[in-house]
N, C-alpha and C positions, 0 to 999 in steps of 0.2 A: 504494500500500500504506500502511495506517495505521501508527501507532506501535505497537511491541510492548506488549502488555497485561500482560506478566509481567516482573518485575524479580528477578534473582537476585544476592545479595550474597555474595561470598567474601572471603578475606583478601588474596590476592595477585594481581597482574596475570597471572602465568603460569598460575595456576589458573583465572582468569577466561577466559583465552584457550582453554585446553583444554576447559572446560565449554561455553563459547559455541559452539565447533565442533560439539559433540554436540547441542546443543539447537535450533539453527537461528534463523531470523529472528523468531520469535514471542517470543523472550526477549532481554532486555537483561541482560548480565552485567557487574557492576561490582565493583571491589575496595575494601575498607575500609582496606587497608594495616595490618592488625592492629587493636589497640584504638583506638576513637575516644573512649572515656570511661574515666577512671581516677581514683584518689585523687590529690589535689594533691601535688606534690613539696615545696612550701615549708612544709608543716605536717603534723601527724599525719593529719588528714582523717578521724578516727574519733572519735565522741563516746563516750569511755570511761565517762562517768558516766550516760549515758542509753541503755542497751541496745545499745551498740556500733554505733550507726547510722552507716554510712559516708557521706561526702560526696563524691560523684562529680562531676567536672567534665570538660568536653570537653578532649581532649588538645591542648596548645598547638601551633600550626602546622598544624592540620588543619581550620581553619575553612572554607576553600574546598571541601575534599572533603566535609565535613558538609553544606554548603549544596547541593552537587551531588547528593548522595545523597537529601537531603530533597526536592529538586525531582523527581528520578526516581521516588521512592517515591510522591509525590503524584499523579503521572501514571499510575502502574501500577494495575491492578485487583487484582493479587496480588503479594505480595512473599515470595520464598523466601530464608530465611537459611541459607546453605550453608557455614558456617564449619566448622573441623576437628571431627572426632567425638570430642572429649574434654572434660574440665571447662572448660579454657580456651576452647575453641571455643564451648561452650554459653554461657559467660559473655559472650563477644563478641557472640553473637546476641542475648542478653537486653539488653545495653547498646545495641545497634543499635535494637532494638524500642523501648526507652525514649527514646533520643535522637531518633529519627526520628518519634516519636509515632504508631507503628503500632497499629492496632486488632487485637484477637484474631482477628476474622473475616478480616481481610486478610492476616494473617501466618502463614506456614508454616515449619516447621523441617525441613530435610533434611540428611542426612549421607551421605558416600561413604567406604566402607572402601577402595575403589579407584576411581580416576577413569578408568573405561572407559565406552563408549557405553551398554552394557547397564545397568550399575549406576547411571549418572547418570539415565537415563530412568526406570528402575524407582523410584528414590528420589523423583523429581519426581512420579510417579504415586501414591506412597504417603507423603505428608508426615506429620508429627506435630506436636504442640505442643512448646513449649520445656519441657525437663525442669528444673523448678526445684530439684530435689534436687541435680542436677549444679551448677547455678548457686550454690546455697547452699554446697556443698563448696568451690567455687572462692573464693567470698567469704570463707569461714572461713579458708582457707589464706592468702589475700592479706592479711587483717587481722591474722592471727597474725604473719606475717612483718613487717608494717608496725609492729606494736607492739614486737616484739623489736628490729627495726632502729632505730626512731626513739627508743626509750627507752634502749637499751643503748649505742648509738653515742656519744651525748654523754658518757657515763661514760668510755668509752675515750679520747675526746678530752682529757678533763681528767686522766686518770690515766696515759695512755701517750703518745699522739701525735694531733695534729689530723688530720682526714681519714680516720680509721679507721672501719670499720663492722663490725657484728655481724649475724649472720643465724641463724635457727633451725636450718636444715639445714647451712649452710656451716660453722658452728661445730663441729658434730659430725663432719663430714668432716675438718676440720682436726685435731680431737682424735684421730681414727683414725690420721692420719699421724704426729702427735706421739707417740702411744702406741707405734706400731711403732718409731719411732726410739729410744724409751726401752727397748724390748725388746732392740733391737740393742746399745745401750750396756751393758745389764745382762747380756748373754749371756756365759756361761762355757763356752768350747769344751771338748768331751770328746774324749779321745784314743781312737782305734780303729785296728785294723790289718786289712789284707787279705792273704790268702795264696793264690797261684795256683801250680799245677803243670802243666808240659807233660808229657803222657804219651805214650809210644810203645807201640803194640800189639806183643805178642810174636810171635804166629803169622802175622799179616798186616801188610802195609805200611800206614802211616797214623799220624797223631798228632793229639792234640786237647788243648785247654786246659780245665782244671777248676778251680773255685773252692772254697775251704774253706767248708763248710756248718755243720759241727758234729759231734756224736757221735750219741747216740740222739735228741737234740733239737737244734734250731738254736741255735747259740751264736755270740756276737760275741767276737772277740779284742780285749781291752781295752788291752793293752800289749805291748811287745816281748818281755817275759819269757814270756807265754803263747804268743806266736807262735813263739819259738825252741823252746819245749817241744814244740810240734806238729812242727816241722821235725826235731827230734832223734828223735821217735817214728817218723817215716816214712822217715828216711834209710836207703838201701840195702834198703828193704822193697818187696815186690811189692804192686801195686794190683789189686783184683778188682772187676769190674763186678757190682754187686749188684742193680741195677734199671734197666730200660729202659722208659720210658713214652712211647708215641707217641699222639698225639691230634689231633683236628680241632678247630680253634678258629674260631668265627664272630664277626664283629664287625659291629655294626649302625651305621648312619649316625647322626650327631648330629641332634638335632631341628631344625626350622626356626628361623629367627632370631626372637628377641624384641628389644626395644630394647637391653636390657643385653648380650645375647650378640653382637648386631651391633656395638656399640661395642667390646666386648672383641676380637672377631676382626678388626675393621678396624684396631685398634691393633696387634695382633700381626703381621698379614700385610701391611698397607698403611702402617703408621706414622701413621695418622690420629689426631688428637685426638678425643675424644667430641664436642666442639663441631663440628669439621669434618665428622665422620661424619653428624651430624644435619642439618647445613646441606645437604650433598649429597643425603642421603636425601629431604629436603623437596623439593628440585628434581626428583628422579626421581618422587616421588609426584604433584606438581602438574602435571607434564607438560613434555616437551621436544619440539622439532620434529624428528621422525624422518623421514628421507627415504623417500618412498613411502607414509608412514602419516599425515603431518600431525602436529599437536600431540597427543602421546600420554602418558598417565600410565603409567609403566613399572613401578611397584611399588605394593603396598598400603600402608595407613597405617602409619607407622613408629614410633608411640608405643603400644606394646602389651606386655603380659606374658603373652600367651596363646600356646599351642602348637597351637591349633586351625587346621585347614585345611579349606576348603570341599570338598565332594564334587566339585564342578565342576572345581576346580583340580587335585585328585588324579587325576581321570579324564583331564584334558588331559596331565598329566605322564606317566601310564601309556602313553597313545597315543604321545607323543613318544619315550619310552624304547624302546618296542618297535620303532618305525620306525627309530630312529637306532642303537640298540645291539643289538637283538635281544631275544627273549622271555626269554633266560636272565638278562638284566640287570634285569628288572623284579622288584619285591618279591613279586609274585603276588597281592596284594590291596592295598586302601588301607592305607597305613602310618599309623596314628593314634597320636599322642603325647599322653600324659596331662599336662595343665596342672597345675603344682604348686599345693598348697593355699594359699589366700590371694590367688591372682592374681585380677585383676578380670575377665579373660576377656571384655572388652567388644568386642574386635576380633580378627580372625584374626592368626596369626603373619605376619611380614613375608615376602612372596613376590613374584615377578614377576606383573604383571597378565596378561601373555600369555606363556606359556612358549615359544611358537613364535618369539618375538622374541629370538633368540639374541644373546649379547653381541657376537659378531663381525658380526652382521647390522646392528646399530645403532651400531657403533663410530664410524663416520664422522660421526654426528650428535651425539656426546657429547664433552665435554672428557675429558682423560685421567683425571682423578679420578672423574668420573661413570662412565666406562667401568669403572674398577677396582672401584668399589663395586657397580655393577649386576652385574658378572660374579660377584662374591662372593655376592650375594643369589641370583642365578639358579642358580649352581652348587650352593649349599647346599640350596635348595628341591628341585632335581631329584634330588640325592643322597638326600633323605629317602624317595623312592619307588623307590629302586633296591635290588637284592638285596644281601644281606650279603656282606662280603668273607670269604673262607675261607682259613685258614692251616693248614699242617701243622706241628705242634710235636713236638719230641722232647726228653726230659729224661733224662739218664744219671747215675746215682750210682755212684761207685767208692769202695771202702773200703780203708783201709790202717791197720793198728794201731789199729782202733776209730774212726778219723777218717773222716768222709764228705766227699768232694769231688764237686761237682755241675757238670755241663756241660749247657747247653741251647741250643736253636736253633729258630727258626721261619722258614718260607718261605711265600710267598704262592702259593696254588693257583689262586684265582679273585679277580680284583680287585673285582668288584661295584661298589659306589658309589664306591670309591676311584678308579675310572677317571675320575670327574668332580670329586670334592672330598674333601679330608681336613682335619679340624679341626686348628687350631693348638693349641699347648700353651704354658702359662706355665712349666712345669718341664721338666727334661730328659726326652727320650723314653727309654723302656725299651730297653736294649740287646738286640738279637735274637741275638747270639752268632754265632760262625763255623760254617759247615757241619760236621757231625759224621760220622765214619765209621759204617758199619753194624755197630754193636757188638751183642753178645749177652750175656746173663747168664752169669756164670762166667768170662768171658774175662779173661786176665791182661794187665797193662801195667806198664811201668816208668817212673819219673819221671826225665826227662833234664834238667829245669830247674826250679828253685824260685825264685819271686819274692815277696818280702814288701814291703809298703809301708805307711808310717805315714800316717794321716789324722786330721783333726780335724773334729768336727761344725761346721756353719756356722750363723751366726745367721739368723733369718728375713730374707728379702729385703725391701727397701723396696718400697712399692707402686709399680707402674706405674699409669698412668691406667686401663688395662684391669683390673688386679687390684683397684684401688680401687672401680671400678664394680661388680665382682663381689662384693666385701665389703659394699658398701652395699646391694646387692640381698639378699644372704644375711641381713643384720642388719635389713632392713626400713627402712633410712634413705632417705627420699625415695621417689619413684616414677619410672616410665620417663621421664616428661616433664621430670624435674628433674636426672637424673644429670649430663648434659653441662653444664648451666648451673651447677650446684654446683661442679664441678671447675674449670671455667674461672674462676669467681668467686674461689675461694681462690687460684688462680694469679695472676689479675689484681691482686688486693689484696695480693699478696706475702706471704701467710701460709705458702705452700709454694712450693718452687722445683724445677725439674727438674735433676737431676744424672745424666748418662749415661742419660737417658730414664726415670729413676726419681724419685719425689717425696720430697723431704726438707723438713722444716719449717725455716723461716727463724727467726732469733732473735726477730723480731717475732711470728711465729706461735706460738712457744713461750711468750712473755711473755703474749700475749692469752689463750691456752689456759689457762695457769696461773691467770690472774685469773678466768676463767670457771669453772674447776673449784673454786676457793676460794669463790666467792660465788654462782654460778648453776649449781649441780650438776644441777638438773633440765633446764635448757636444753641442757646439753652432754652429757647422759646418753644413751647409745645406745638403751637400752631405753625410756626415756621418749619419745624422738623416734619410735621405731618404733611405740609405742603410740598416739602422736598421729596417725600416718599411718593406723592402723587405725580411729581414731575419725573421721577425715575420710572414710574409706571408709564408715563407718556413716552419716554425714551424706548421702553420695551415695546410699546405699541407703534413705534415709528413716527410719532407725532412731534418729537422734540429731538434736536441734535445734541448729542451728549457733550461735545466740547463747548457748545454755546452755553449749556447749563453750567459747566464748570467755570467758564469765564465770568458769567454773571455773578456766581457765588463768590468767586475769589476776589473780585473787585471790592465788594463790601467788607469781606473778611480781612483782607490785608490792611484796609484803612482802620478797622477796629483794632487790629494787632498793633499798628504803629501808635495809635492813640493810647492804648493800654501800656505800652512800653514807656511812653512819656509820663503818663499819670502815675505809674508805679516806680518811677526812678528813685532809688534809694530806700524803697519800702521793702520790709521783710515781714511776712505774716506769720505769727506764731500759732502753732496748733496746740490747744490745751492738752495737758497730759491726762491720760485715763487712769483714774484712781481705782484700786482694787481693795478687796477685803483682807488681803494678805498683810500681816503686820510685820514690820522689820524687827527681827529678834535682837538687834543691837541697840536701836534707839526708840522703838515703839511707834514710829510713824507708819501710816498706811502706805504701802509700796505702790508705785505707779508703773504702767507699762511704757517702756521706751523702745525705740527702733534703733538697732545697731547694725553693724556691717553684715552680721550673719542672721538678721531677723529680729523678732521681738524678744525682749527679756524683761524681768522684773528688776526694778532699781529703787533704792531709797530716795525720796525727794529731798533729803537733807544733804545731798552732795554739794560741796566736797567734804563737809564735816563728817558725814557718814557715807562710806563708799560701798555699802552692802549691795550686792546684786546676785541674782540667781536665775537659772533658766526658767522659761515659761513652758510648762508641760501641757500636753493635750490629753484630756480624759477620753478613753475609748469605751464603746459599748461592751457588754459582756462582763463575765466574772473570771477571776483567776482560777484555773482548773485545779490548782494545788491547795489554795486556802480559802477561796471564795471571795477575796477582796476585789477592789476595783482594778482596772487595767489602765496603764498610761502609755502614751506613745513617746519614745525617747529617740535620741540620735547617738550613734557611735562616733568615735573620734574621726572616722573617715567619712562621716556624713550619712551613713546608711540608717534608715529608720528601723527600729525594733520595738517590741511590745513587752512590757514588764509589769509585774505586780506592783501596786502602789506601796506595798510594805518594803520594797527594795530588797537589800541583802537578807533581811529577817526572814523573808519567804524564799527568795532566790529564783522564782520562775521568770523566764523570758522566752520569747519566740520571735522568729523572723516572720512567721505567718500572722495575718491580721485578724484580731478578734472581731466577731460580728454580733449583732443583736439577736441572732437566732440560737435556739437551744436544740441539742440533739434530741430527736423524738424517742430515742431508745434510752439513753442514760441521763438526759437532762442537762448535761454540761454544755457550756458555751462552745459553739462551733467556730472554726477559724476558716480563713480562705487564703489562697496564694496571694502574695503581694504583687503589685504591678497594676496595670490598667487593662480594661477589657472585661470580658465575661469570666467571672470567677465564681465557681460553685463551692459553697461552704462544705466543710468536711469535719469529722469528729477526730480529735487527737487523743482521746481516752483509749489507752491500749487494752483496757478491760471491757470495752464496748464492742458489740458485734458490728457496729458501723465504723470502727476505727479505720482510718486510711493511713497506711505506712508512709513515711516521709519520702521514700524513693518513688512513690506513685502520685505525688502532689503536683507534678508538672514542671519542676525546676530543672534547669540544665545542669548536667554533671560533667565536669571537665575531667578528661583522662589524665592519669599521672604520666609524666614525660617518659618514664622507663617502661611504660606498659605497651605490650605488643598486642595486635589483634587477637592472637591465639590465647593470650593470658586474660583478656578482658572479661569473659564470662565468669571464670572462676574467681576473679578478684572483686567482682562487683559489690559483694556484701561488705568488704573491708574498706572500700574507698571513703564512705562518709566518715568513718572513725579517723582515718588518717588526716583527712582535710579538716576535721573538727579541731584538731590540735592547733591549727593556725589561727583560730579565733582568739580575740583578746580574753585574757583570764577574767576580766571584770564581768563578762557576760555569760558565765557558766550557769547551768541549771541542774537541779537534782532530779528532774523528771525525764525519764527515757522518752516519753512521748513528745518532748519538746527539744530533743537533741538538735544542736545547731547544724545549719547547713554549711557546706563548704563555701569559702569566700567567693569562689568563682560563680556561685549561683546568683549572687546579688545583681550583677549587671544584667543577667538574663531576665530578672523580674522587671527591669526597666524597659525592655524591648517592647515594641508595639506588637500587640497580639494579632493573630491572623484575621480575627473577626472585626477588627476596628477599622472602619472605612474612612473615618474623618481624620486620619493621621496627618495628612498633608492638605486637607481641604479646609479652607478658611471661610467661616461664615462671618462676615463683617458685622460688627456691632454698630 
């Protein structure tokens, strides 16, 4: 058999594996590992004086991969560029075409909304040319962010602190968090009261609780005086039922997931960060090894703002619902959801590729996090095509001395889609009330108990990651592909921090935001940023030239930059130090967090009189398998992270493996996972447990001893860990066999990019 005449280039090895399985031996499928060409990191890389021409260079460290792809492309008759179906993916395909020197005749662009055999083969049969409008939109975004980052960041270094950075979208997201904090600080609570009465029926047994509603119109009780006046009016007076309203209430399912709503719901229900949600969704899209099915893409493309579903998918869901739940649970026709105005609608909503692959059926082939997210997506999609939930509601008004008290209740008559899925909420769910007796108009009742309670209005809540994504979407800040990156960026750069799972600005974030608001109002303005996103969409649609957009933006930006340099001449902004509860054991002051050359550390604020300082340790989930105490993340002298019992030498436990929040279902001890990035499946390290995973099976790379020959290797394999362990620093020994240290050579392997990670070189601009 001759060499394959077709080359398909995708971004990740896992995607290559899935697609290669569908296409067969006539196709060679290779992965580019994201971008192979980009702007240089060491300089601007954009000619600001000559039409904003970008200078693209090969990504450092990918020389051998580029050479391999060039060789494969030269040998192939046809090259299919099959990167992701968005602006970033289009740009990667264009860069590949330019870098590999591919001719127009030889090059074809294909995209997959879902990676299934049918879609992959159909796409290969119907290729298209590269869409240069998409490429130009990506270039415009990339250069905009490069200009803002590379020209604003040096100003922050000079005026605030070295190492800071600014970004076009991240600065607006930070401002949103700061603005919410300022709203909370400025909030003035307003007093209000509630008044409830417990009523007994006169002629029949039964009682019910009613809440003060008002008089002829709804009225809020603003203070205790008003509340006591109502109580005086109704004391020893009879209550009369004036209205009984019974109704049927129908509730429709939530629409299928978009990128934004998936991130919000995964945060609410699973506790996932937006970044984690998108990483796992990428894995599900690109394909996992499913037992009995082979490598299979489980969901459609996960960067979308569309609510559209294909007829084929809705028909498959209808058949599944009828066969599994019965005809009564089917919606009765295709349930079509209207995509909001302004959405790009380039791809379907996020849904399972094969609805018949139920979560429980594939659970054994997925990690726990993959299973949770897949179940969420599968359930939400199936619910969209199921019948409405039906409730019986009753509302009863009783009147006494001109005051109306209302009682209400609802009960479910038919579950409908709720049998499969119910959407999470950011606010408190509406109370359904207690069951009510069968009352009739004119019936009399007596108050047996009166309860009044004082309340105060609450300030707006801080954003969670989910509600910040929702706010960014509503305000038009960023696009589906940027939400996760933007939020993780402002957290990583310590402009915001999590407090009880909510986002609060750090002193650094507030100082930087204040500087930006004073001198770069356009950059940090929500409406300006939203309008820029619309103009980038216009570039994508071919209605705006990308270099004209850049020229218009840069004219105003450069003027603001010059004015800021003049206004801030000689000014240095000081960031307030963050005080902790840690007390200095030398002088008794509360220690503060400082930033040093090697990161954060604790220091006494009494410097230079008191020079006490200590490392700032990170607390990890899980418990020490030796003594049950907490676990801390520490660093070795060479900078490698390891995990140790908080009791230190008193216990002696340490491990290079990472403790997780999961417990072993058999022995109940904390489970660990391999260090590094990518898909990591937790395992048990308890040698006495049936689920124990030996160290040599945890996926770490084992370096052969120099004197070892191929013939000797099998017989010596059991001794190698012991020999290598002697090289470890004595300070990190452990008394537990289950946590024996790995050879030093294993550590670099943990830092390598895993085969399943597709975004290694793919930049989603914030």
